[in-house]
Backbone bond lengths (Angstrom), bond angles and torsions (degrees), N, CA, C in turn:
res aa  C-N    CA-C-N  psi(-1)  N-CA   C-N-CA  omega(-1)  CA-C   N-CA-C  phi
1 M - - - 1.471 - - 1.528 110.12 -
2 D 1.291 116.86 135.09 1.484 125.01 175.94 1.532 108.02 -65.29
3 Y 1.337 113.89 142.42 1.489 119.64 -175.47 1.582 111.76 -61.17
4 K 1.271 117.40 -44.47 1.461 119.94 176.14 1.547 113.01 -62.12
5 A 1.361 112.39 -42.92 1.488 118.22 -179.15 1.511 107.94 -62.81
6 A 1.279 118.69 -39.78 1.443 123.88 -178.33 1.510 111.33 -60.79
7 L 1.349 117.45 -39.58 1.452 117.86 -179.76 1.494 110.23 -71.91
8 I 1.354 119.13 -34.61 1.397 121.16 178.73 1.513 114.17 -68.49
9 N 1.307 116.90 -37.68 1.523 124.73 177.60 1.471 113.40 -77.63
10 G 1.372 117.47 -9.95 1.436 117.99 176.98 1.512 114.57 98.38
11 T 1.325 117.32 8.65 1.476 119.13 -179.02 1.539 111.80 -70.68
12 N 1.323 117.28 137.71 1.445 121.89 175.40 1.547 109.46 -76.87
13 V 1.200 119.02 100.18 1.432 120.99 -177.44 1.551 111.29 -104.94
14 G 1.211 116.31 116.29 1.496 120.48 -174.50 1.559 109.87 -71.93
15 S 1.354 116.43 -40.53 1.409 120.81 -179.71 1.540 106.81 -156.10
16 K 1.317 114.99 162.49 1.444 117.03 -176.25 1.606 108.97 -61.29
17 G 1.293 111.92 131.01 1.426 117.74 176.70 1.540 112.68 78.70
18 D 1.292 118.55 14.72 1.448 122.40 -178.39 1.534 107.07 -69.13
19 S 1.361 115.03 121.01 1.410 118.65 -176.62 1.484 112.89 -83.97
20 D 1.357 118.69 -2.92 1.437 123.51 -179.86 1.571 112.33 -101.34
21 A 1.291 116.14 6.48 1.476 121.83 179.34 1.519 109.41 -55.23
22 V 1.361 114.90 144.81 1.453 120.12 176.16 1.525 106.30 -130.73
23 T 1.337 115.82 156.80 1.464 121.19 174.45 1.531 107.86 -94.93
24 S 1.331 115.18 114.00 1.439 119.64 179.72 1.550 113.24 -107.68
25 H 1.329 116.34 -11.51 1.443 119.29 177.16 1.534 108.13 -156.09
26 I 1.363 110.32 147.81 1.458 117.10 -179.59 1.576 109.91 -136.92
27 Q 1.290 114.99 149.41 1.470 122.55 -177.39 1.564 111.96 -58.82
28 D 1.276 117.26 -33.45 1.527 120.10 -173.75 1.501 110.15 -82.20
29 A 1.302 119.96 -5.74 1.475 122.34 172.07 1.552 110.02 -125.07
30 P 1.292 115.08 83.02 1.496 121.77 -173.73 1.547 113.74 -47.47
31 V 1.369 118.42 -37.63 1.382 120.02 -178.62 1.543 113.25 -59.18
32 T 1.344 116.66 -30.63 1.469 120.31 -179.50 1.579 109.47 -75.41
33 L 1.295 115.03 -19.98 1.438 117.63 174.88 1.526 112.44 -84.29
34 R 1.332 117.08 -33.67 1.421 121.43 177.54 1.556 112.17 -71.17
35 R 1.346 114.19 -37.24 1.448 119.36 -175.23 1.546 109.36 -117.28
36 K 1.314 115.05 77.80 1.445 119.50 -179.89 1.472 112.70 -80.62
37 P 1.309 122.80 131.23 1.472 123.44 179.23 1.518 111.23 -68.99
38 F 1.245 116.66 163.02 1.497 121.49 178.17 1.503 111.26 -73.40
39 V 1.320 118.49 131.56 1.430 123.25 175.52 1.510 107.06 -130.72
40 Q 1.330 115.32 127.54 1.466 120.50 178.98 1.480 112.10 -65.62
41 P 1.324 117.17 140.78 1.433 119.75 -179.82 1.548 110.84 -56.96
42 A 1.315 116.25 146.31 1.462 122.54 179.61 1.514 108.04 -58.37
43 G 1.332 117.72 135.28 1.430 122.95 178.63 1.512 117.49 73.01
44 D 1.388 115.69 7.55 1.455 119.88 -175.26 1.511 106.40 -132.33
45 V 1.281 118.11 53.50 1.469 121.39 178.83 1.531 111.11 -82.14
46 R 1.299 116.68 69.10 1.450 117.96 -178.63 1.486 114.19 -73.78
47 L 1.371 118.04 -16.72 1.436 121.39 178.06 1.510 106.37 -120.33
48 S 1.343 114.25 101.12 1.474 120.08 -174.73 1.475 107.57 -76.14
49 H 1.380 117.20 150.53 1.415 126.20 173.11 1.571 107.55 55.02
50 I 1.322 118.36 51.69 1.441 123.42 -173.96 1.506 112.60 -61.79
51 G 1.283 120.46 -24.97 1.484 122.38 179.14 1.535 112.82 -86.67
52 T 1.305 119.04 -5.30 1.474 122.54 177.24 1.422 112.67 -87.14
53 P 1.323 118.23 122.71 1.443 123.42 -179.77 1.518 112.50 -60.91
54 R 1.355 114.01 137.86 1.567 119.24 176.40 1.484 106.25 -98.23
55 A 1.357 112.58 127.41 1.434 118.00 -178.87 1.576 115.21 -67.83
56 N 1.370 115.64 -35.29 1.423 116.54 -173.31 1.507 114.44 -137.10
57 L 1.368 116.12 13.91 1.465 121.00 177.02 1.471 113.70 -130.32
58 A 1.351 119.05 129.86 1.427 124.09 173.31 1.539 106.33 -82.36
59 A 1.370 117.55 73.63 1.431 121.69 -175.32 1.517 110.94 -89.62
60 T 1.319 116.40 131.47 1.435 125.50 179.32 1.473 111.69 -130.15
61 Y 1.324 118.19 174.11 1.453 122.17 -174.32 1.538 108.26 -61.44
62 E 1.340 119.06 -41.80 1.457 122.69 179.45 1.507 112.58 -77.06
63 H 1.356 116.67 -25.80 1.501 119.12 -176.60 1.563 108.34 -134.58
64 P 1.316 115.61 72.79 1.453 119.83 -176.02 1.535 114.46 -63.59
65 E 1.397 115.26 -16.97 1.417 117.95 179.09 1.526 112.61 -101.27
66 G 1.328 116.20 13.06 1.495 119.49 -178.39 1.498 113.17 72.31
67 T 1.345 115.98 -155.40 1.393 123.30 178.01 1.524 112.16 -84.51
68 Q 1.315 118.19 114.06 1.470 121.08 -179.36 1.534 110.00 -106.50
69 A 1.287 121.37 -15.96 1.464 121.65 179.98 1.526 109.74 -60.35
70 S 1.319 113.94 144.65 1.485 120.27 -178.17 1.526 114.23 53.92
71 N 1.332 114.48 25.26 1.479 120.32 175.15 1.559 110.77 60.58
72 W 1.365 115.58 29.70 1.470 121.42 -175.76 1.526 111.64 -56.72
73 A 1.302 117.66 -53.09 1.502 120.17 -170.81 1.516 110.08 -62.68
74 R 1.392 117.79 -39.73 1.455 118.56 179.72 1.554 111.83 -69.32
75 E 1.298 118.15 -38.38 1.422 121.23 -174.34 1.517 112.53 -74.49
76 H 1.400 115.08 -22.24 1.416 120.80 -177.62 1.552 111.91 -111.77
77 Q 1.243 118.45 19.77 1.451 121.38 -175.42 1.517 114.50 -66.07
78 K 1.291 116.03 -18.04 1.465 119.36 -179.75 1.470 114.05 -94.07
79 Q 1.381 116.42 5.26 1.489 121.63 178.73 1.487 109.03 -117.27
80 T 1.343 116.44 147.13 1.376 120.50 175.07 1.592 108.03 -71.73
81 V 1.345 116.73 165.34 1.452 115.74 -178.51 1.547 112.90 -63.23
82 L 1.349 112.95 -38.02 1.445 114.42 175.31 1.530 116.39 -63.21
83 Q 1.372 115.85 -36.54 1.445 119.15 171.47 1.474 113.34 -64.36
84 Q 1.352 116.35 -37.51 1.494 119.02 177.43 1.506 109.03 -64.46
85 H 1.357 119.19 -33.69 1.423 122.66 179.67 1.515 112.08 -59.21
86 C 1.346 114.67 -37.83 1.463 123.01 -177.80 1.511 113.16 -90.70
87 D 1.314 118.55 -8.21 1.424 122.20 -172.49 1.567 114.16 -57.83
88 F 1.321 115.13 -36.69 1.448 121.23 -176.86 1.518 110.05 -57.92
89 F 1.321 118.30 -35.73 1.487 121.63 -175.67 1.523 111.22 -85.06
90 D 1.319 118.87 -6.13 1.427 121.12 173.81 1.545 110.46 -101.14
91 Q 1.264 114.23 72.45 1.453 121.41 -171.11 1.551 115.05 -60.48
92 D 1.348 115.77 -35.15 1.483 117.67 179.62 1.541 113.71 -91.78
93 K 1.374 114.03 4.93 1.458 120.82 174.78 1.519 116.09 53.87
94 D 1.303 116.13 38.92 1.448 123.58 176.81 1.504 113.50 -98.25
95 G 1.309 116.31 1.76 1.481 118.52 177.24 1.527 112.54 83.51
96 I 1.309 115.19 5.28 1.530 118.26 -178.01 1.470 107.66 -127.48
97 I 1.336 118.71 134.47 1.375 124.20 176.58 1.522 111.26 -114.13
98 W 1.326 113.60 113.08 1.484 119.70 179.32 1.567 108.11 -84.92
99 P 1.352 114.13 159.21 1.494 115.45 175.41 1.508 112.93 -57.39
100 L 1.393 119.35 -31.31 1.411 119.87 177.34 1.486 111.66 -68.85
101 D 1.360 117.83 -34.31 1.476 119.61 176.96 1.516 111.66 -63.54
102 T 1.309 116.91 -39.31 1.459 119.80 177.87 1.528 111.19 -65.97
103 F 1.350 116.07 -42.29 1.422 119.85 174.85 1.476 116.21 -54.20
104 R 1.335 110.92 -51.41 1.498 119.21 -179.68 1.559 112.03 -61.68
105 G 1.377 115.48 -39.05 1.456 118.50 179.25 1.443 112.00 -65.21
106 L 1.366 115.43 -42.91 1.456 117.68 -179.70 1.494 114.22 -65.99
107 R 1.324 116.88 -34.34 1.467 121.57 -179.99 1.531 107.42 -69.73
108 A 1.364 117.21 -36.32 1.493 120.17 178.21 1.461 108.70 -65.64
109 L 1.326 122.09 -24.64 1.440 123.11 -179.57 1.529 111.92 -90.77
110 G 1.273 118.58 -1.10 1.431 123.13 174.14 1.531 118.68 98.91
111 F 1.350 117.29 6.55 1.394 121.28 176.76 1.568 111.08 -67.65
112 N 1.330 119.07 142.38 1.453 118.66 -179.52 1.569 108.31 -77.55
113 L 1.330 111.07 170.92 1.513 118.32 -174.55 1.510 112.62 -56.04
114 L 1.321 117.85 -47.59 1.459 120.39 179.76 1.457 115.60 -58.60
115 L 1.375 113.35 -46.68 1.435 117.48 -178.74 1.573 112.79 -65.90
116 C 1.352 113.88 -35.64 1.454 117.36 176.77 1.566 112.93 -64.64
117 L 1.310 116.17 -45.44 1.402 117.69 176.40 1.501 116.76 -62.02
118 L 1.280 113.59 -41.07 1.486 119.21 177.14 1.523 110.99 -66.80
119 S 1.351 119.22 -41.93 1.403 121.33 177.78 1.512 114.64 -65.99
120 V 1.295 115.66 -39.47 1.516 120.83 177.94 1.577 106.89 -60.89
121 L 1.315 117.19 -45.05 1.470 119.21 -179.78 1.470 112.13 -62.34
122 I 1.374 119.74 -45.77 1.462 122.66 -177.89 1.443 109.26 -66.11
123 I 1.365 119.95 -45.96 1.442 123.43 -171.19 1.561 110.33 -70.07
124 H 1.262 118.64 -49.31 1.462 121.11 -173.76 1.531 112.77 -75.10
125 V 1.350 116.76 -36.52 1.472 119.56 175.61 1.535 111.28 -62.12
126 S 1.363 113.38 -42.89 1.484 121.73 -172.58 1.476 110.53 -78.93
127 F 1.341 119.35 -40.21 1.455 121.96 -162.71 1.532 115.16 -112.92
128 S 1.314 118.66 -0.63 1.428 120.68 179.80 1.557 113.85 -74.10
129 Y 1.309 114.79 -53.87 1.434 119.43 -172.53 1.600 114.01 -55.08
130 P 1.349 116.18 -46.26 1.517 115.41 -178.74 1.489 114.29 -58.40
131 T 1.374 119.21 -21.72 1.503 120.55 -175.94 1.511 113.96 -92.84
132 V 1.306 118.46 -6.01 1.447 119.54 -178.38 1.605 107.47 -77.90
133 S 1.320 113.94 149.58 1.448 119.15 -176.55 1.470 115.98 -82.18
134 G 1.341 118.67 -21.15 1.393 122.68 178.99 1.533 112.99 -101.86
135 R 1.334 116.88 -160.16 1.466 119.47 -179.74 1.496 113.85 -98.15
136 L 1.285 116.87 -22.78 1.442 121.05 -179.82 1.518 110.00 -85.59
137 P 1.422 115.55 140.68 1.418 118.97 178.14 1.564 112.90 -65.10
138 D 1.275 116.98 156.88 1.424 121.56 176.76 1.501 111.69 -76.69
139 P 1.333 119.07 121.40 1.476 120.08 -177.88 1.482 119.16 -58.95
140 F 1.360 112.57 -21.46 1.427 117.66 -178.33 1.579 112.60 -107.87
141 F 1.385 114.34 11.48 1.458 121.45 178.28 1.498 112.54 55.06
142 R 1.270 117.56 35.57 1.477 121.48 177.49 1.551 109.85 -74.21
143 I 1.342 114.04 151.90 1.488 119.94 177.12 1.495 107.21 -111.25
144 Y 1.360 116.99 126.61 1.431 125.95 178.57 1.518 115.76 -93.29
145 L 1.285 119.87 107.72 1.482 121.42 -172.82 1.537 113.36 -61.17
146 E 1.312 115.36 -27.78 1.495 117.25 177.88 1.509 111.63 -56.64
147 N 1.347 118.18 -31.86 1.435 120.64 179.76 1.518 113.34 -113.99
148 I 1.271 119.36 25.77 1.470 123.71 -173.88 1.467 110.05 -64.08
149 H 1.353 118.95 -23.82 1.448 122.12 178.40 1.556 112.17 -62.48
150 R 1.336 116.83 -20.85 1.448 118.51 179.63 1.525 111.46 -76.50
151 D 1.292 117.01 -8.85 1.490 120.85 173.91 1.521 114.08 -81.16
152 K 1.326 116.36 -3.19 1.471 118.24 179.69 1.543 109.00 -60.54
153 H 1.333 118.11 131.99 1.487 122.71 -178.65 1.532 109.10 -122.13
154 G 1.344 112.51 167.78 1.408 117.34 -179.09 1.481 112.89 -81.32
155 S 1.358 119.11 179.60 1.497 125.86 174.16 1.482 111.68 62.01
156 D 1.402 118.78 23.83 1.407 120.20 174.48 1.555 110.14 -104.56
157 S 1.273 120.79 -165.65 1.446 123.63 -175.69 1.511 111.65 -77.78
158 G 1.351 116.98 -21.55 1.437 122.26 -177.13 1.558 112.01 84.40
159 T 1.302 116.83 5.47 1.465 119.71 -178.80 1.560 110.43 -63.32
160 Y 1.303 116.20 -38.77 1.465 118.77 170.29 1.518 106.63 -87.56
161 D 1.282 118.37 134.38 1.501 121.94 173.63 1.532 108.12 -87.74
162 N 1.348 115.96 -178.65 1.479 117.80 -176.96 1.505 114.98 -71.74
163 E 1.309 116.11 -5.11 1.448 119.42 175.57 1.536 112.58 -106.58
164 G 1.320 119.29 4.29 1.435 124.33 179.02 1.484 115.86 83.74
165 R 1.363 112.74 19.20 1.490 117.10 179.41 1.515 104.79 -93.32
166 F 1.367 114.82 164.09 1.421 124.88 -177.92 1.568 108.99 -99.47
167 V 1.404 116.72 127.78 1.416 121.20 -176.79 1.532 106.06 -108.13
168 P 1.336 119.04 106.11 1.495 123.46 -177.19 1.532 112.36 -56.09
169 Q 1.335 118.84 -41.64 1.450 122.21 -177.41 1.559 108.48 -60.73
170 K 1.248 118.85 -46.24 1.451 120.36 -179.60 1.530 114.40 -65.00
171 F 1.367 113.92 -34.55 1.454 115.53 177.10 1.505 110.10 -68.86
172 E 1.314 117.34 -43.43 1.508 118.53 179.74 1.472 111.46 -67.59
173 D 1.356 118.95 -31.28 1.431 123.11 178.09 1.549 111.78 -59.40
174 M 1.337 115.88 -36.00 1.513 118.74 179.26 1.501 111.86 -53.68
175 F 1.352 114.84 -44.21 1.439 119.88 -179.50 1.484 114.74 -81.76
176 S 1.329 116.35 -30.31 1.497 118.32 175.64 1.552 112.38 -70.38
177 K 1.287 115.81 -39.89 1.423 121.91 -175.22 1.565 113.88 -82.31
178 Y 1.298 116.27 -39.88 1.427 119.43 -168.96 1.528 117.16 -119.71
179 A 1.235 123.45 -19.44 1.499 125.44 -172.19 1.498 108.18 -80.97
180 S 1.354 109.36 145.50 1.481 119.51 173.74 1.539 109.04 -71.03
181 D 1.284 116.85 -29.51 1.447 123.27 179.08 1.495 110.34 -141.61
182 K 1.282 121.26 146.02 1.498 120.47 -170.55 1.543 112.59 -67.61
183 D 1.358 112.70 -10.94 1.492 116.38 -173.63 1.576 113.91 -100.41
184 Y 1.252 117.36 -5.07 1.502 119.27 -177.43 1.513 111.60 -160.45
185 L 1.357 114.09 165.02 1.448 121.99 173.03 1.519 110.25 -120.47
186 T 1.303 116.40 138.70 1.476 119.66 177.25 1.535 105.50 -101.82
187 V 1.379 113.81 175.47 1.481 117.91 176.48 1.505 109.55 -62.01
188 R 1.269 121.35 -40.02 1.511 121.18 177.23 1.508 108.78 -63.87
189 D 1.328 121.77 -42.44 1.418 123.55 -178.63 1.569 108.12 -62.82
190 M 1.306 115.45 -41.97 1.474 119.38 178.12 1.533 113.59 -60.83
191 W 1.334 112.69 -40.95 1.459 117.84 176.69 1.485 112.61 -64.81
192 D 1.335 116.20 -45.82 1.478 118.34 176.72 1.526 113.86 -61.19
193 M 1.315 116.61 -32.51 1.470 120.17 179.80 1.569 108.73 -72.48
194 L 1.358 117.36 -41.87 1.445 120.57 179.04 1.539 110.77 -59.47
195 R 1.333 113.81 -42.22 1.490 118.21 177.93 1.480 112.25 -69.15
196 G 1.327 117.74 -43.62 1.377 120.89 -178.92 1.523 119.20 -68.72
197 Q 1.354 114.41 -22.43 1.531 118.96 -179.46 1.506 110.34 -97.84
198 R 1.351 120.07 -2.33 1.465 119.75 -177.91 1.585 111.35 -64.79
199 L 1.316 110.85 138.27 1.494 120.38 177.94 1.492 109.25 -101.62
200 L 1.294 116.60 153.13 1.459 120.16 179.31 1.499 112.35 -63.45
201 A 1.375 117.82 139.13 1.457 124.93 174.82 1.503 111.05 50.69
202 D 1.355 118.05 49.35 1.398 124.07 179.36 1.494 114.09 -129.50
203 P 1.385 119.38 56.11 1.409 121.82 -177.19 1.544 117.37 -56.12
204 F 1.338 114.16 -34.98 1.508 117.19 177.42 1.417 109.14 -65.60
205 G 1.325 119.83 -44.66 1.421 123.12 176.20 1.501 117.19 -58.63
206 W 1.342 113.49 -45.50 1.468 120.63 174.68 1.526 111.80 -53.42
207 G 1.347 112.71 -53.40 1.490 119.07 177.61 1.479 114.22 -59.38
208 G 1.379 117.02 -43.44 1.390 117.26 -177.56 1.444 114.06 -68.77
209 A 1.291 119.58 -35.41 1.454 125.10 177.97 1.550 110.17 -68.97
210 M 1.354 117.15 -39.95 1.435 120.74 178.37 1.513 112.54 -65.94
211 F 1.351 115.73 -42.68 1.462 120.97 178.55 1.520 109.86 -63.21
212 E 1.333 117.93 -46.75 1.465 121.25 -176.92 1.523 115.11 -61.56
213 W 1.407 113.22 -41.46 1.440 116.26 -179.46 1.515 113.84 -75.87
214 L 1.329 115.68 -33.76 1.429 119.03 174.78 1.491 112.48 -64.28
215 A 1.346 116.03 -40.64 1.520 122.41 175.28 1.506 108.88 -62.81
216 T 1.360 116.97 -40.04 1.533 119.29 178.32 1.530 110.38 -61.43
217 Y 1.327 116.06 -44.62 1.429 118.12 -179.56 1.560 113.26 -65.88
218 V 1.258 115.48 -42.99 1.479 121.16 177.31 1.560 109.99 -61.36
219 L 1.349 114.62 -41.15 1.487 116.46 178.78 1.469 113.27 -65.59
220 L 1.338 117.53 -45.80 1.422 122.13 179.67 1.493 115.41 -73.99
221 W 1.327 114.00 -41.44 1.494 124.78 175.70 1.537 109.02 40.91
222 P 1.303 116.53 63.77 1.518 121.50 -178.87 1.562 110.83 -67.45
223 E 1.295 116.24 132.35 1.419 118.47 -178.96 1.513 114.68 -65.93
224 D 1.366 116.54 -26.97 1.433 121.40 178.46 1.560 112.78 -95.84
225 G 1.378 114.16 2.51 1.467 117.14 -179.49 1.500 113.03 80.01
226 R 1.315 118.07 10.31 1.463 118.33 -178.89 1.445 113.13 -116.77
227 M 1.319 117.49 119.53 1.488 122.13 179.46 1.531 108.37 -85.87
228 K 1.316 115.09 113.18 1.432 119.35 -174.60 1.562 112.05 -66.88
229 K 1.287 112.45 142.12 1.455 121.13 -179.52 1.550 111.89 -58.14
230 E 1.273 116.22 -41.12 1.464 118.17 -179.75 1.532 111.13 -68.42
231 H 1.325 116.60 -38.13 1.495 117.72 176.94 1.517 111.01 -63.37
232 I 1.289 118.42 -40.47 1.474 124.62 177.28 1.513 108.01 -61.74
233 R 1.349 119.13 -45.10 1.455 121.30 -179.65 1.532 112.37 -59.65
234 K 1.356 113.20 -41.39 1.494 116.18 -176.34 1.550 108.95 -78.35
235 L 1.304 116.45 -17.77 1.505 116.77 171.61 1.518 111.23 -68.77
236 Y 1.348 115.56 -37.72 1.443 121.36 -178.73 1.531 111.19 -59.15
237 D 1.414 116.91 -39.70 1.430 119.29 -177.78 1.546 111.54 -97.41
238 G 1.360 116.40 -1.20 1.421 120.17 173.81 1.480 117.09 85.68
239 S 1.368 115.74 -8.07 1.505 116.38 -176.54 1.482 111.35 -67.02
240 L 1.328 121.77 -25.02 1.419 122.19 -177.74 1.558 110.83 -70.13
241 F 1.297 118.25 -29.48 1.418 121.56 177.24 1.499 110.47 -55.46
242 Y 1.333 115.64 -48.72 1.475 121.31 -176.72 1.566 108.40 -65.06
243 E 1.323 116.21 -40.97 1.479 118.97 -178.46 1.498 111.62 -62.84
244 M 1.413 114.60 -46.35 1.433 117.60 -179.04 1.514 114.93 -68.35
245 A 1.315 119.29 -36.20 1.429 123.18 177.49 1.503 109.55 -64.67
246 K 1.372 117.82 -43.93 1.461 119.57 177.54 1.539 112.38 -63.94
247 E 1.327 113.39 -43.24 1.504 113.72 177.91 1.459 112.75 -62.21
248 R 1.295 118.40 -42.06 1.505 121.49 178.83 1.506 112.17 -62.07
249 K 1.351 115.10 -41.84 1.433 120.53 -179.89 1.544 111.47 -67.05
250 D 1.329 117.80 -39.76 1.460 122.57 174.71 1.525 112.30 -60.03
251 T 1.338 116.59 -45.93 1.428 118.62 -176.30 1.500 116.56 -74.80
252 S 1.382 112.22 -17.27 1.494 115.84 176.20 1.487 114.47 -85.72
253 K 1.360 116.81 -4.51 1.490 119.85 178.75 1.554 110.85 -74.37
C-alpha cells in the first residue's frame, strides 16, 4: 500500500514504507474512527509484545516493568495480576477471602459502614460460587483466590483475560478509545467506556462493570474529577490498596 494512500484509508503507519502497518480504522465505519486502539509510536516500542497477556505484571506503556515500588513485582511474582488485585483483602494470606475480610479491607480504605455492607453483599453473593472447587456453594460465601479467574465477567475492559492475566493492549485501549486525555479518565469517559464495552444480553456483566467502576471512582474520589491512569493501573495489580490504606492510617494518627 502506498504511504499516502495508507493515511487516507486509515492505516496506522509507523514510518514511511513500514511493512508492518495495519488498518485499525476506516472512514466507512465511523465507530472505528471514534474509538481508535492504542498504537505505540514508530521506533519507540518500549513495551514489547503489547498484545500478549502478562501473568504477574501490570505492564503498561509508561511502566513496562509493572509496579516496582516497595519490591511489589518481586514479592508477588507467584500470583496472577487478578490475584494480586485481591491480595489486600486476604490479610492472613491463606488464599481465602471471607466476607469479614472484605468488610475490614473496605473500612481500611475509608469506605463508610453502609457502603461496606452493601459491597460485601454484592461481592460475595455474586463472586463466591464460581471460585469453589466443588459443585456446592460455599455456606459462608467465601472467595477462593486459586480460582478467582472464574469471576471474570463480560462487558468489561478486557484488561484481565480469562486466566486472570493482565493484557497491556486492552489497558491502553481504554485511554486511547475513551479518555479525554491519555493520562486520566473522567466520569464522562467512564460512562462512554461502560456503554462502548457492553456486550449483547449480558446484564450481569453490565451491572458488574458499573459497580466496579463506581467503586473505583468512590475510592479514588479525585478532587478534579480525573482518575489518573497510573492510579488505575495500580488498582489492577492491587498495589494502590496498600498505599491508600497506609496513607489513611498515617493521617489518622
